[in-house]
C-alpha positions, 0 to 999 in steps of 0.5 A, spaced: 501 500 499 502 506 499 504 511 503 499 517 503 495 516 496 491 522 494 486 520 488 480 521 485 477 515 485 472 515 479 467 509 483 463 509 489 465 505 495 461 499 492 465 499 486 472 501 487 475 494 488 483 496 486 482 501 493 478 495 497 484 489 494 489 495 496 487 495 503 486 487 503 493 486 501 496 492 507 491 489 512 493 482 512 500 483 511 499 488 518 496 484 522 501 480 526 503 487 529 498 492 531 491 494 530 489 496 522 483 501 521 479 504 515 475 511 517 471 513 511 470 520 512 464 524 510 464 532 509 457 534 511 452 538 507 458 540 501 452 541 496 452 548 499 459 549 498 458 548 491 451 551 490 454 558 494 461 559 491 460 554 483 463 547 483 471 550 480 471 553 487 468 547 491 474 543 488 479 548 490 477 547 497 477 539 496 484 540 495 485 544 501 481 538 506 485 534 503 492 537 504 490 539 511 487 532 512 494 529 510 498 534 513 495 531 519 494 523 517 503 524 517 503 528 524 498 521 527 503 517 523 509 519 527 506 520 534 503 513 533 508 510 530 504 507 525 506 502 519 502 504 513 498 509 511 493 513 506 488 517 504 484 517 498 478 521 494 472 518 494 466 521 489 465 529 490 467 528 498 468 522 501 475 520 503 477 514 506 484 512 510 487 507 512 492 506 518 496 500 519 500 497 525 496 501 531 500 497 538 494 500 542 487 498 540 484 504 544 487 508 540 484 508 534 479 513 535 483 518 538 486 518 532 479 518 529 479 525 533 485 528 531 483 526 524 476 531 525 480 536 528 482 538 521 475 541 521 476 546 527 478 551 523 475 554 518 477 554 510 477 560 506 474 561 499 476 568 496 479 569 502 472 568 506 472 563 511 468 558 509 466 552 516 466 546 515 463 540 518 464 533 518 463 525 519 465 519 521 465 512 522 470 506 522 471 499 522 478 496 525 481 489 523 482 484 527 476 485 531 470 480 532 472 475 526 471 480 521 476 479 514 480 485 511 475 485 505 470 487 509 473 493 512 470 499 508 464 497 508 463 496 515 466 503 515 461 505 510 456 502 515 458 507 521 459 513 516 451 511 517 450 512 524 454 517 524 451 522 520 444 520 523 447 522 531 446 529 533 452 529 537 457 525 536 460 524 529 465 519 529 462 512 530 465 506 531 462 500 527 459 494 531 455 487 528 449 489 529 450 495 524 451 490 518 443 487 520 440 494 521 443 495 514 440 489 512 434 491 514 435 497 511 436 494 505 430 489 505 425 496 507 427 499 501 425 494 496 419 493 500 417 501 499 419 500 493 413 495 491 410 499 496 410 505 491 409 500 484 403 496 488 399 503 491 401 500 498 400 507 501 394 510 503 392 517 507 388 518 513 385 526 515 386 529 522 381 534 523 383 541 525 377 546 528 377 553 530 376 554 537 371 559 536 366 555 533 367 548 534 367 548 525 373 544 522 377 549 517 383 543 516 385 536 515 392 535 515 394 529 510 397 523 514 401 517 510 399 510 512 402 503 509 398 497 508 403 493 509 401 484 505 404 482 513 405 487 517 397 490 517 397 497 517 404 501 519 406 508 522 409 513 518 415 513 524 417 505 521 419 508 514 420 515 513 427 515 515 429 510 511 424 513 505 428 519 506 435 517 506 434 512 500 431 518 496 425 515 495 421 520 499 421 524 493 416 519 490 413 518 497 412 526 498 410 527 490 405 522 490 401 525 497 401 531 495 397 529 488 392 524 494 391 530 498 390 535 494 385 531 488 381 529 495 381 536 497 378 538 491 373 532 490 370 534 497 369 542 495 367 539 488 361 535 492 359 541 497 363 540 502 365 546 505 372 548 503 377 547 508 384 547 507 389 540 507 396 540 511 401 536 508 408 534 511 415 536 506 421 533 508 427 536 507 430 532 503 424 534 498 427 541 499 434 539 498 433 534 492 426 535 490 423 540 485 418 542 491 415 547 487 413 546 480 410 538 484 404 542 488 403 546 482 402 540 478 398 538 484 394 543 485 393 543 477 391 536 475 386 536 483 383 543 480 384 545 487 385 553 488 391 554 492 388 558 498 386 551 499 393 548 500 398 549 506 404 546 506 408 543 513 415 543 514 420 543 520 424 548 524 430 544 523 428 543 515 428 551 515 434 550 519 437 546 514 439 550 509 436 557 511 437 561 505 434 555 500 428 554 504 426 561 504 427 562 498 422 556 496 417 558 501 416 565 498 415 561 491 410 557 495 407 564 498 407 568 491 403 562 489 398 562 495 400 556 498 399 557 506 406 555 510 406 552 517 411 550 521 410 544 524 412 541 531 414 548 533 419 549 540 422 544 538 427 545 533 433 548 533 431 556 530 432 562 534 426 566 535 429 572 530 429 568 525 421 568 526 420 573 523 424 572 516 420 566 515 415 566 510 410 563 515 402 563 516 400 558 521 404 556 528 403 548 531 405 548 537 408 541 539 404 536 542 409 534 548 407 542 550 400 540 550 400 534 553 403 539 560 398 544 559 393 543 566 392 548 570 396 545 576 403 546 572 403 553 570 410 553 567 407 549 562 402 554 561 406 560 560 410 556 555 405 555 551 402 562 553 408 566 549 407 562 542 401 563 542 402 571 544 409 570 540 404 568 533 399 572 534 404 578 534 406 576 528 400 575 524 400 568 524 394 562 525 396 558 532 395 550 531 395 546 538 397 539 537 396 534 541 389 536 544 386 529 549 382 533 554 377 538 555 381 541 560 387 542 554 382 545 551 379 550 555 386 553 557 387 554 550 381 557 547 383 562 554 388 563 551 387 566 545 390 559 541 386 559 534 385 551 532 386 544 536 388 538 533 388 531 537 383 525 538 380 530 543 377 533 536 378 527 532 382 521 530 385 520 523 381 517 519 381 515 511 376 519 507 370 516 506 369 515 514 370 523 514 364 523 509 360 521 513 362 524 520 362 531 516 354 529 513 353 529 520 356 533 524 356 539 518 363 540 519 362 541 528 365 535 529 365 536 538 361 543 540 365 543 547 362 548 552 370 550 552 368 552 546 361 555 545 361 559 551 368 561 551 372 557 556 
């Protein structure tokens, strides 16, 4: 194995056979002399650099990153008296790093930390500071009967776990990750089948106006009618769909289906109501979300005023500038914007005035503790209601399950409520009967009709 290699490998991990052979030979020959490790490093959200500065500048920055990692790797090799050391570039923003003959297995994690420290200092593009972060997975040999040929694959599995962590950017491979990876592959296949065989369906949960008690909106929620597992909650498959990119196809289908249902209700004489559709951060990062919304509205013959897209704070903050631009485009065509699960993200309240938002949905974790005997939760909830109201936003309380919660929300000036007390998510056919029977006033409580 060559020392300190820096090549732009055209292949992905799964097809970089020459690289895997190099690793296998080097690791096998060094095994009697100590522990070997393969690190797979991924620069987080590097596509933002390319979008902002262009691909040429992005390539120049990658050269600087390579140089800094190489310099750090040379220092580490001397510090720990390692055998071989190597670095090779994979794809656009990943690097594989090999070390051999570490005398003590427990120093491998420290070496990983030192490699990631390359990103503690900012880089520069045209004398402008650029702050980068990275995630890294690694595997070691010998360890738990693994083979040298598997090290890169295992490091890739560990990297996938590292990308999902909030507070830890360095993850070591463990055998359970292989099982998780196999499950993910099976789930990805099942999702593909579900899309082709129309196993997904939507349920709709009503939102009522607390002043009148009348349904003013429905949130569309996806479910999966799995052939062997029965009805599956989105919690079980959305994360994998986002990782695989299948969320783009799922999200487009949800938009079309929800718009068609809202249009059907209006055409059949029901009172016009908004329909809320949740959007994934992947749809903002990789999809043509504005084009899909316009297409879905046109196909359904639905006016844009009856569609509300729901996003989380974390979705906005993932790529603030791009997401806000997309939200303005949606707003310009008449679509409403809601921040879902408000209060659980990491955005500054100062940003709230910059977001083109019509609705704040208070997360159910706040509503769950809302009682007359819990003044702290009441203060927090009231603060959100007051803030949103002053910014001319509609306030929706999620997860309302008790009448005392409903009364306190009405008393505090909350505009709308959603939860099992109002109505469980149901398929459209069942909602048709309910809407006809109740005239869109499904839950007329004293808290609503008498003002608390």
